[in-house]
CHARMM-style PDB file with segment names, atoms N, HN, CA, C and O in Angstrom:
ATOM      1  N   UNK     1       7.924 -15.079  22.459  1.00  0.00      PROA
ATOM      2  CA  UNK     1       9.330 -14.782  22.007  1.00  0.00      PROA
ATOM      3  C   UNK     1       9.448 -13.715  20.947  1.00  0.00      PROA
ATOM      4  O   UNK     1       8.667 -13.567  20.008  1.00  0.00      PROA
ATOM      5  N   UNK     2      10.615 -12.924  21.233  1.00  0.00      PROA
ATOM      6  HN  UNK     2      11.250 -13.045  21.996  1.00  0.00      PROA
ATOM      7  CA  UNK     2      10.528 -12.125  19.952  1.00  0.00      PROA
ATOM      8  C   UNK     2      11.370 -12.507  18.882  1.00  0.00      PROA
ATOM      9  O   UNK     2      12.203 -13.409  18.973  1.00  0.00      PROA
ATOM     10  N   UNK     3      11.135 -11.737  17.729  1.00  0.00      PROA
ATOM     11  HN  UNK     3      10.459 -11.004  17.654  1.00  0.00      PROA
ATOM     12  CA  UNK     3      11.944 -12.088  16.769  1.00  0.00      PROA
ATOM     13  C   UNK     3      13.476 -11.817  16.726  1.00  0.00      PROA
ATOM     14  O   UNK     3      13.844 -10.759  17.236  1.00  0.00      PROA
ATOM     15  N   UNK     4      14.300 -12.537  16.249  1.00  0.00      PROA
ATOM     16  HN  UNK     4      14.000 -13.397  15.834  1.00  0.00      PROA
ATOM     17  CA  UNK     4      15.843 -12.122  16.223  1.00  0.00      PROA
ATOM     18  C   UNK     4      15.940 -10.935  15.264  1.00  0.00      PROA
ATOM     19  O   UNK     4      15.604 -10.985  14.080  1.00  0.00      PROA
ATOM     20  N   UNK     5      16.499  -9.718  15.973  1.00  0.00      PROA
ATOM     21  HN  UNK     5      16.772  -9.677  16.934  1.00  0.00      PROA
ATOM     22  CA  UNK     5      16.837  -8.746  15.057  1.00  0.00      PROA
ATOM     23  C   UNK     5      18.045  -8.821  14.129  1.00  0.00      PROA
ATOM     24  O   UNK     5      19.091  -9.286  14.581  1.00  0.00      PROA
ATOM     25  N   UNK     6      17.986  -8.432  12.968  1.00  0.00      PROA
ATOM     26  HN  UNK     6      17.137  -8.053  12.601  1.00  0.00      PROA
ATOM     27  CA  UNK     6      19.049  -8.493  12.062  1.00  0.00      PROA
ATOM     28  C   UNK     6      20.063  -7.208  12.361  1.00  0.00      PROA
ATOM     29  O   UNK     6      19.713  -6.037  12.218  1.00  0.00      PROA
ATOM     30  N   UNK     7      21.226  -7.582  12.750  1.00  0.00      PROA
ATOM     31  HN  UNK     7      21.511  -8.534  12.867  1.00  0.00      PROA
ATOM     32  CA  UNK     7      22.218  -6.479  13.120  1.00  0.00      PROA
ATOM     33  C   UNK     7      23.500  -6.265  12.198  1.00  0.00      PROA
ATOM     34  O   UNK     7      24.303  -5.345  12.358  1.00  0.00      PROA
ATOM     35  N   UNK     8      23.579  -7.237  11.217  1.00  0.00      PROA
ATOM     36  HN  UNK     8      22.927  -7.984  11.087  1.00  0.00      PROA
ATOM     37  CA  UNK     8      24.762  -7.041  10.284  1.00  0.00      PROA
ATOM     38  C   UNK     8      24.338  -6.193   9.042  1.00  0.00      PROA
ATOM     39  O   UNK     8      23.221  -6.264   8.530  1.00  0.00      PROA
ATOM     40  N   UNK     9      25.295  -5.428   8.638  1.00  0.00      PROA
ATOM     41  HN  UNK     9      26.202  -5.371   9.054  1.00  0.00      PROA
ATOM     42  CA  UNK     9      25.154  -4.684   7.646  1.00  0.00      PROA
ATOM     43  C   UNK     9      26.159  -4.814   6.583  1.00  0.00      PROA
ATOM     44  O   UNK     9      27.344  -4.764   6.912  1.00  0.00      PROA
ATOM     45  N   UNK    10      25.810  -4.989   5.241  1.00  0.00      PROA
ATOM     46  HN  UNK    10      24.847  -5.030   4.974  1.00  0.00      PROA
ATOM     47  CA  UNK    10      26.703  -4.870   4.355  1.00  0.00      PROA
ATOM     48  C   UNK    10      27.501  -3.734   3.914  1.00  0.00      PROA
ATOM     49  O   UNK    10      26.937  -2.680   3.620  1.00  0.00      PROA
ATOM     50  N   UNK    11      28.729  -3.857   3.845  1.00  0.00      PROA
ATOM     51  HN  UNK    11      29.186  -4.714   4.083  1.00  0.00      PROA
ATOM     52  CA  UNK    11      29.640  -2.705   3.667  1.00  0.00      PROA
ATOM     53  C   UNK    11      29.475  -2.185   2.337  1.00  0.00      PROA
ATOM     54  O   UNK    11      29.871  -1.044   2.103  1.00  0.00      PROA
ATOM     55  N   UNK    12      28.972  -2.836   1.494  1.00  0.00      PROA
ATOM     56  HN  UNK    12      28.650  -3.763   1.684  1.00  0.00      PROA
ATOM     57  CA  UNK    12      28.928  -2.410   0.001  1.00  0.00      PROA
ATOM     58  C   UNK    12      27.550  -1.554  -0.241  1.00  0.00      PROA
ATOM     59  O   UNK    12      27.518  -0.359  -0.535  1.00  0.00      PROA
ATOM     60  N   UNK    13      26.534  -2.328  -0.075  1.00  0.00      PROA
ATOM     61  HN  UNK    13      26.561  -3.299   0.164  1.00  0.00      PROA
ATOM     62  CA  UNK    13      25.168  -1.727  -0.184  1.00  0.00      PROA
ATOM     63  C   UNK    13      24.512  -1.329   0.984  1.00  0.00      PROA
ATOM     64  O   UNK    13      23.468  -0.681   0.908  1.00  0.00      PROA
ATOM     65  N   UNK    14      25.004  -1.642   2.054  1.00  0.00      PROA
ATOM     66  HN  UNK    14      25.852  -2.168   2.115  1.00  0.00      PROA
ATOM     67  CA  UNK    14      24.152  -1.120   3.219  1.00  0.00      PROA
ATOM     68  C   UNK    14      22.926  -1.900   3.708  1.00  0.00      PROA
ATOM     69  O   UNK    14      22.306  -1.481   4.686  1.00  0.00      PROA
ATOM     70  N   UNK    15      22.597  -2.877   3.150  1.00  0.00      PROA
ATOM     71  HN  UNK    15      23.100  -3.217   2.355  1.00  0.00      PROA
ATOM     72  CA  UNK    15      21.510  -3.889   3.384  1.00  0.00      PROA
ATOM     73  C   UNK    15      21.705  -4.434   4.858  1.00  0.00      PROA
ATOM     74  O   UNK    15      22.861  -4.698   5.191  1.00  0.00      PROA
ATOM     75  N   UNK    16      20.817  -4.603   5.655  1.00  0.00      PROA
ATOM     76  HN  UNK    16      19.878  -4.390   5.384  1.00  0.00      PROA
ATOM     77  CA  UNK    16      20.718  -5.357   6.683  1.00  0.00      PROA
ATOM     78  C   UNK    16      20.315  -6.846   6.524  1.00  0.00      PROA
ATOM     79  O   UNK    16      19.286  -7.153   5.922  1.00  0.00      PROA
ATOM     80  N   UNK    17      21.230  -7.861   7.133  1.00  0.00      PROA
ATOM     81  HN  UNK    17      22.066  -7.612   7.622  1.00  0.00      PROA
ATOM     82  CA  UNK    17      21.112  -9.131   6.732  1.00  0.00      PROA
ATOM     83  C   UNK    17      21.435 -10.104   7.993  1.00  0.00      PROA
ATOM     84  O   UNK    17      21.984  -9.716   9.024  1.00  0.00      PROA
ATOM     85  N   UNK    18      21.034 -11.333   7.757  1.00  0.00      PROA
ATOM     86  HN  UNK    18      20.588 -11.648   6.919  1.00  0.00      PROA
ATOM     87  CA  UNK    18      21.417 -12.197   8.873  1.00  0.00      PROA
ATOM     88  C   UNK    18      23.005 -12.711   8.908  1.00  0.00      PROA
ATOM     89  O   UNK    18      23.564 -13.072   9.944  1.00  0.00      PROA
ATOM     90  N   UNK    19      23.622 -12.681   7.612  1.00  0.00      PROA
ATOM     91  HN  UNK    19      23.168 -12.388   6.770  1.00  0.00      PROA
ATOM     92  CA  UNK    19      25.090 -13.093   7.661  1.00  0.00      PROA
ATOM     93  C   UNK    19      25.679 -12.393   6.505  1.00  0.00      PROA
ATOM     94  O   UNK    19      25.020 -11.988   5.547  1.00  0.00      PROA
ATOM     95  N   UNK    20      27.030 -12.265   6.650  1.00  0.00      PROA
ATOM     96  HN  UNK    20      27.566 -12.594   7.428  1.00  0.00      PROA
ATOM     97  CA  UNK    20      27.889 -11.598   5.571  1.00  0.00      PROA
ATOM     98  C   UNK    20      28.929 -12.626   5.211  1.00  0.00      PROA
ATOM     99  O   UNK    20      29.247 -13.626   5.854  1.00  0.00      PROA
ATOM    100  N   UNK    21      29.463 -12.126   3.895  1.00  0.00      PROA
ATOM    101  HN  UNK    21      29.204 -11.313   3.373  1.00  0.00      PROA
ATOM    102  CA  UNK    21      30.610 -12.954   3.593  1.00  0.00      PROA
ATOM    103  C   UNK    21      31.952 -12.084   3.148  1.00  0.00      PROA
ATOM    104  O   UNK    21      31.861 -10.916   2.768  1.00  0.00      PROA
ATOM    105  N   UNK    22      32.952 -12.656   3.223  1.00  0.00      PROA
ATOM    106  HN  UNK    22      33.025 -13.605   3.532  1.00  0.00      PROA
ATOM    107  CA  UNK    22      34.217 -12.112   2.920  1.00  0.00      PROA
ATOM    108  C   UNK    22      35.136 -12.914   2.186  1.00  0.00      PROA
ATOM    109  O   UNK    22      35.585 -13.951   2.673  1.00  0.00      PROA
ATOM    110  N   UNK    23      35.491 -12.458   0.895  1.00  0.00      PROA
ATOM    111  HN  UNK    23      35.126 -11.615   0.499  1.00  0.00      PROA
ATOM    112  CA  UNK    23      36.327 -13.330  -0.002  1.00  0.00      PROA
ATOM    113  C   UNK    23      37.666 -12.594  -0.372  1.00  0.00      PROA
ATOM    114  O   UNK    23      37.647 -11.612  -1.114  1.00  0.00      PROA
ATOM    115  N   UNK    24      38.852 -13.104   0.174  1.00  0.00      PROA
ATOM    116  HN  UNK    24      38.868 -13.901   0.777  1.00  0.00      PROA
ATOM    117  CA  UNK    24      40.106 -12.610  -0.055  1.00  0.00      PROA
ATOM    118  C   UNK    24      41.002 -13.389  -0.940  1.00  0.00      PROA
ATOM    119  O   UNK    24      41.752 -14.194  -0.386  1.00  0.00      PROA
ATOM    120  N   UNK    25      41.046 -13.264  -2.355  1.00  0.00      PROA
ATOM    121  HN  UNK    25      40.438 -12.610  -2.804  1.00  0.00      PROA
ATOM    122  CA  UNK    25      41.718 -14.076  -3.113  1.00  0.00      PROA
ATOM    123  C   UNK    25      42.858 -13.373  -4.075  1.00  0.00      PROA
ATOM    124  O   UNK    25      43.662 -13.995  -4.770  1.00  0.00      PROA
ATOM    125  N   UNK    26      42.753 -11.943  -3.962  1.00  0.00      PROA
ATOM    126  HN  UNK    26      42.100 -11.438  -3.397  1.00  0.00      PROA
ATOM    127  CA  UNK    26      43.684 -11.213  -4.938  1.00  0.00      PROA
ATOM    128  C   UNK    26      45.149 -11.556  -4.476  1.00  0.00      PROA
ATOM    129  O   UNK    26      45.420 -11.790  -3.298  1.00  0.00      PROA
ATOM    130  N   UNK    27      45.947 -11.565  -5.358  1.00  0.00      PROA
ATOM    131  HN  UNK    27      45.726 -11.375  -6.315  1.00  0.00      PROA
ATOM    132  CA  UNK    27      47.430 -11.813  -4.994  1.00  0.00      PROA
ATOM    133  C   UNK    27      48.052 -10.559  -4.334  1.00  0.00      PROA
ATOM    134  O   UNK    27      48.914 -10.711  -3.467  1.00  0.00      PROA
ATOM    135  N   UNK    28      47.681  -9.428  -4.680  1.00  0.00      PROA
ATOM    136  HN  UNK    28      46.982  -9.305  -5.384  1.00  0.00      PROA
ATOM    137  CA  UNK    28      48.255  -8.262  -4.292  1.00  0.00      PROA
ATOM    138  C   UNK    28      47.433  -7.658  -3.088  1.00  0.00      PROA
ATOM    139  O   UNK    28      47.729  -6.529  -2.697  1.00  0.00      PROA
ATOM    140  N   UNK    29      46.464  -8.327  -2.512  1.00  0.00      PROA
ATOM    141  HN  UNK    29      46.223  -9.245  -2.829  1.00  0.00      PROA
ATOM    142  CA  UNK    29      45.841  -7.986  -1.312  1.00  0.00      PROA
ATOM    143  C   UNK    29      46.506  -8.171   0.076  1.00  0.00      PROA
ATOM    144  O   UNK    29      46.763  -9.291   0.519  1.00  0.00      PROA
ATOM    145  N   UNK    30      46.756  -7.091   0.701  1.00  0.00      PROA
ATOM    146  HN  UNK    30      46.547  -6.182   0.341  1.00  0.00      PROA
ATOM    147  CA  UNK    30      47.405  -7.069   2.095  1.00  0.00      PROA
ATOM    148  C   UNK    30      46.418  -6.764   3.112  1.00  0.00      PROA
ATOM    149  O   UNK    30      45.982  -5.629   3.299  1.00  0.00      PROA
ATOM    150  N   UNK    31      46.067  -7.809   3.777  1.00  0.00      PROA
ATOM    151  HN  UNK    31      46.422  -8.732   3.624  1.00  0.00      PROA
ATOM    152  CA  UNK    31      44.963  -7.606   4.976  1.00  0.00      PROA
ATOM    153  C   UNK    31      45.395  -6.891   5.929  1.00  0.00      PROA
ATOM    154  O   UNK    31      44.548  -6.463   6.713  1.00  0.00      PROA
ATOM    155  N   UNK    32      46.684  -6.579   6.133  1.00  0.00      PROA
ATOM    156  HN  UNK    32      47.373  -6.927   5.496  1.00  0.00      PROA
ATOM    157  CA  UNK    32      47.192  -5.672   7.114  1.00  0.00      PROA
ATOM    158  C   UNK    32      46.970  -4.069   6.990  1.00  0.00      PROA
ATOM    159  O   UNK    32      46.864  -3.271   7.921  1.00  0.00      PROA
ATOM    160  N   UNK    33      46.930  -3.811   5.625  1.00  0.00      PROA
ATOM    161  HN  UNK    33      47.016  -4.459   4.869  1.00  0.00      PROA
ATOM    162  CA  UNK    33      46.895  -2.385   5.150  1.00  0.00      PROA
ATOM    163  C   UNK    33      45.561  -1.960   4.926  1.00  0.00      PROA
ATOM    164  O   UNK    33      45.302  -0.758   4.977  1.00  0.00      PROA
ATOM    165  N   UNK    34      44.501  -2.976   4.634  1.00  0.00      PROA
ATOM    166  HN  UNK    34      44.712  -3.953   4.592  1.00  0.00      PROA
ATOM    167  CA  UNK    34      43.333  -2.442   4.387  1.00  0.00      PROA
ATOM    168  C   UNK    34      42.284  -3.022   5.294  1.00  0.00      PROA
ATOM    169  O   UNK    34      42.425  -4.123   5.827  1.00  0.00      PROA
ATOM    170  N   UNK    35      40.967  -2.068   5.497  1.00  0.00      PROA
ATOM    171  HN  UNK    35      40.852  -1.174   5.064  1.00  0.00      PROA
ATOM    172  CA  UNK    35      40.005  -2.844   6.486  1.00  0.00      PROA
ATOM    173  C   UNK    35      39.219  -4.036   5.832  1.00  0.00      PROA
ATOM    174  O   UNK    35      39.095  -4.106   4.609  1.00  0.00      PROA
ATOM    175  N   UNK    36      38.763  -4.844   6.572  1.00  0.00      PROA
ATOM    176  HN  UNK    36      38.863  -4.787   7.566  1.00  0.00      PROA
ATOM    177  CA  UNK    36      37.882  -6.060   6.043  1.00  0.00      PROA
ATOM    178  C   UNK    36      36.564  -5.414   5.479  1.00  0.00      PROA
ATOM    179  O   UNK    36      35.867  -4.554   6.017  1.00  0.00      PROA
ATOM    180  N   UNK    37      36.424  -5.921   4.488  1.00  0.00      PROA
ATOM    181  HN  UNK    37      36.991  -6.619   4.052  1.00  0.00      PROA
ATOM    182  CA  UNK    37      35.047  -5.576   3.640  1.00  0.00      PROA
ATOM    183  C   UNK    37      34.117  -6.843   3.538  1.00  0.00      PROA
ATOM    184  O   UNK    37      34.333  -7.862   2.882  1.00  0.00      PROA
ATOM    185  N   UNK    38      32.899  -6.514   4.434  1.00  0.00      PROA
ATOM    186  HN  UNK    38      32.723  -5.687   4.968  1.00  0.00      PROA
ATOM    187  CA  UNK    38      31.924  -7.651   4.707  1.00  0.00      PROA
ATOM    188  C   UNK    38      30.708  -7.218   3.687  1.00  0.00      PROA
ATOM    189  O   UNK    38      30.170  -6.116   3.580  1.00  0.00      PROA
ATOM    190  N   UNK    39      30.419  -8.570   2.895  1.00  0.00      PROA
ATOM    191  HN  UNK    39      30.856  -9.465   2.982  1.00  0.00      PROA
ATOM    192  CA  UNK    39      29.325  -8.306   1.799  1.00  0.00      PROA
ATOM    193  C   UNK    39      28.051  -9.170   2.100  1.00  0.00      PROA
ATOM    194  O   UNK    39      28.082 -10.280   2.630  1.00  0.00      PROA
ATOM    195  N   UNK    40      26.994  -8.541   1.712  1.00  0.00      PROA
ATOM    196  HN  UNK    40      26.970  -7.638   1.282  1.00  0.00      PROA
ATOM    197  CA  UNK    40      25.706  -9.453   1.722  1.00  0.00      PROA
ATOM    198  C   UNK    40      25.918 -10.444   0.539  1.00  0.00      PROA
ATOM    199  O   UNK    40      26.760 -10.213  -0.330  1.00  0.00      PROA
ATOM    200  N   UNK    41      25.174 -11.489   0.531  1.00  0.00      PROA
ATOM    201  HN  UNK    41      24.490 -11.676   1.236  1.00  0.00      PROA
ATOM    202  CA  UNK    41      25.171 -12.548  -0.620  1.00  0.00      PROA
ATOM    203  C   UNK    41      25.003 -11.930  -1.974  1.00  0.00      PROA
ATOM    204  O   UNK    41      25.661 -12.411  -2.896  1.00  0.00      PROA
ATOM    205  N   UNK    42      24.195 -10.913  -2.207  1.00  0.00      PROA
ATOM    206  HN  UNK    42      23.660 -10.522  -1.458  1.00  0.00      PROA
ATOM    207  CA  UNK    42      23.991 -10.296  -3.506  1.00  0.00      PROA
ATOM    208  C   UNK    42      25.447  -9.771  -3.927  1.00  0.00      PROA
ATOM    209  O   UNK    42      26.035 -10.301  -4.870  1.00  0.00      PROA
ATOM    210  N   UNK    43      26.067  -8.608  -3.128  1.00  0.00      PROA
ATOM    211  HN  UNK    43      25.590  -8.177  -2.363  1.00  0.00      PROA
ATOM    212  CA  UNK    43      27.088  -8.045  -3.325  1.00  0.00      PROA
ATOM    213  C   UNK    43      28.314  -8.876  -3.471  1.00  0.00      PROA
ATOM    214  O   UNK    43      29.224  -8.497  -4.208  1.00  0.00      PROA
ATOM    215  N   UNK    44      28.387 -10.070  -2.756  1.00  0.00      PROA
ATOM    216  HN  UNK    44      27.647 -10.377  -2.157  1.00  0.00      PROA
ATOM    217  CA  UNK    44      29.529 -10.961  -2.651  1.00  0.00      PROA
ATOM    218  C   UNK    44      29.409 -11.566  -4.154  1.00  0.00      PROA
ATOM    219  O   UNK    44      30.395 -11.429  -4.879  1.00  0.00      PROA
ATOM    220  N   UNK    45      28.299 -12.204  -4.647  1.00  0.00      PROA
ATOM    221  HN  UNK    45      27.498 -12.315  -4.058  1.00  0.00      PROA
ATOM    222  CA  UNK    45      28.138 -12.773  -6.061  1.00  0.00      PROA
ATOM    223  C   UNK    45      28.574 -11.996  -7.057  1.00  0.00      PROA
ATOM    224  O   UNK    45      29.324 -12.303  -7.984  1.00  0.00      PROA
ATOM    225  N   UNK    46      27.925 -10.698  -6.752  1.00  0.00      PROA
ATOM    226  HN  UNK    46      27.316 -10.449  -5.999  1.00  0.00      PROA
ATOM    227  CA  UNK    46      28.320  -9.675  -8.008  1.00  0.00      PROA
ATOM    228  C   UNK    46      29.789  -9.326  -8.038  1.00  0.00      PROA
ATOM    229  O   UNK    46      30.286  -9.203  -9.157  1.00  0.00      PROA
ATOM    230  N   UNK    47      30.540  -9.151  -7.011  1.00  0.00      PROA
ATOM    231  HN  UNK    47      30.136  -9.250  -6.102  1.00  0.00      PROA
ATOM    232  CA  UNK    47      31.704  -8.890  -6.773  1.00  0.00      PROA
ATOM    233  C   UNK    47      32.726 -10.016  -7.495  1.00  0.00      PROA
ATOM    234  O   UNK    47      33.650  -9.726  -8.255  1.00  0.00      PROA
ATOM    235  N   UNK    48      32.422 -11.077  -7.165  1.00  0.00      PROA
ATOM    236  HN  UNK    48      31.672 -11.312  -6.547  1.00  0.00      PROA
ATOM    237  CA  UNK    48      32.919 -12.393  -7.480  1.00  0.00      PROA
ATOM    238  C   UNK    48      32.927 -12.560  -9.045  1.00  0.00      PROA
ATOM    239  O   UNK    48      33.931 -12.846  -9.697  1.00  0.00      PROA
ATOM    240  N   UNK    49      31.813 -12.368  -9.500  1.00  0.00      PROA
ATOM    241  HN  UNK    49      30.997 -12.136  -8.970  1.00  0.00      PROA
ATOM    242  CA  UNK    49      31.743 -12.509 -10.913  1.00  0.00      PROA
ATOM    243  C   UNK    49      32.432 -11.538 -11.640  1.00  0.00      PROA
ATOM    244  O   UNK    49      32.996 -11.854 -12.687  1.00  0.00      PROA
ATOM    245  N   UNK    50      32.459 -10.260 -11.165  1.00  0.00      PROA
ATOM    246  HN  UNK    50      32.000 -10.004 -10.314  1.00  0.00      PROA
ATOM    247  CA  UNK    50      33.110  -9.132 -11.684  1.00  0.00      PROA
ATOM    248  C   UNK    50      34.842  -9.623 -11.672  1.00  0.00      PROA
ATOM    249  O   UNK    50      35.623  -9.456 -12.609  1.00  0.00      PROA
ATOM    250  N   UNK    51      35.089 -10.125 -10.623  1.00  0.00      PROA
ATOM    251  HN  UNK    51      34.454 -10.261  -9.863  1.00  0.00      PROA
ATOM    252  CA  UNK    51      36.474 -10.513 -10.489  1.00  0.00      PROA
ATOM    253  C   UNK    51      37.009 -11.580 -11.522  1.00  0.00      PROA
ATOM    254  O   UNK    51      38.105 -11.563 -12.082  1.00  0.00      PROA
ATOM    255  N   UNK    52      35.876 -12.628 -11.673  1.00  0.00      PROA
ATOM    256  HN  UNK    52      34.985 -12.642 -11.218  1.00  0.00      PROA
ATOM    257  CA  UNK    52      36.156 -13.783 -12.507  1.00  0.00      PROA
ATOM    258  C   UNK    52      36.260 -13.147 -14.006  1.00  0.00      PROA
ATOM    259  O   UNK    52      37.169 -13.474 -14.770  1.00  0.00      PROA
ATOM    260  N   UNK    53      35.332 -12.289 -14.327  1.00  0.00      PROA
ATOM    261  HN  UNK    53      34.594 -12.023 -13.706  1.00  0.00      PROA
ATOM    262  CA  UNK    53      35.367 -11.589 -15.706  1.00  0.00      PROA
ATOM    263  C   UNK    53      36.538 -11.059 -15.979  1.00  0.00      PROA
ATOM    264  O   UNK    53      37.118 -11.293 -17.039  1.00  0.00      PROA
ATOM    265  N   UNK    54      37.023 -10.272 -15.036  1.00  0.00      PROA
ATOM    266  HN  UNK    54      36.552 -10.082 -14.174  1.00  0.00      PROA
ATOM    267  CA  UNK    54      38.300  -9.561 -15.124  1.00  0.00      PROA
ATOM    268  C   UNK    54      39.574 -10.563 -15.211  1.00  0.00      PROA
ATOM    269  O   UNK    54      40.578 -10.336 -15.885  1.00  0.00      PROA
ATOM    270  N   UNK    55      39.393 -11.500 -14.556  1.00  0.00      PROA
ATOM    271  HN  UNK    55      38.577 -11.684 -14.009  1.00  0.00      PROA
ATOM    272  CA  UNK    55      40.541 -12.490 -14.748  1.00  0.00      PROA
ATOM    273  C   UNK    55      40.599 -12.985 -16.072  1.00  0.00      PROA
ATOM    274  O   UNK    55      41.680 -13.128 -16.643  1.00  0.00      PROA
ATOM    275  N   UNK    56      39.383 -13.292 -16.666  1.00  0.00      PROA
ATOM    276  HN  UNK    56      38.505 -13.176 -16.202  1.00  0.00      PROA
ATOM    277  CA  UNK    56      39.293 -14.087 -17.838  1.00  0.00      PROA
ATOM    278  C   UNK    56      39.763 -13.158 -18.942  1.00  0.00      PROA
ATOM    279  O   UNK    56      40.241 -13.656 -19.962  1.00  0.00      PROA
ATOM    280  N   UNK    57      39.666 -11.895 -18.817  1.00  0.00      PROA
ATOM    281  HN  UNK    57      39.277 -11.490 -17.989  1.00  0.00      PROA
ATOM    282  CA  UNK    57      40.242 -10.972 -19.767  1.00  0.00      PROA
ATOM    283  C   UNK    57      41.597 -10.660 -19.847  1.00  0.00      PROA
ATOM    284  O   UNK    57      42.142 -10.108 -20.804  1.00  0.00      PROA
ATOM    285  N   UNK    58      42.183 -11.070 -18.701  1.00  0.00      PROA
ATOM    286  HN  UNK    58      41.740 -11.518 -17.925  1.00  0.00      PROA
ATOM    287  CA  UNK    58      43.743 -10.737 -18.683  1.00  0.00      PROA
ATOM    288  C   UNK    58      44.256 -12.298 -18.946  1.00  0.00      PROA
ATOM    289  O   UNK    58      45.404 -12.337 -19.388  1.00  0.00      PROA
ATOM    290  N   UNK    59      43.762 -13.301 -18.799  1.00  0.00      PROA
ATOM    291  HN  UNK    59      42.829 -13.269 -18.440  1.00  0.00      PROA
ATOM    292  CA  UNK    59      44.265 -14.676 -19.109  1.00  0.00      PROA
ATOM    293  C   UNK    59      44.732 -15.036 -20.548  1.00  0.00      PROA
ATOM    294  OT1 UNK    59      45.146 -16.168 -20.798  1.00  0.00      PROA
TER     295      UNK     59
END
């Protein structure tokens, strides 16, 4: 049997991975006007931490 090839690519860093994540939580985000952005786990967690830090600074 052949190994399963990884065919998903992170839109942020370009790494090939088995799965991608997408998180839409911003109030002003309009999914109809922006293309979806899919991230690997590393980019997803970094982006989420940055968002939480930004929100903590404005709260």
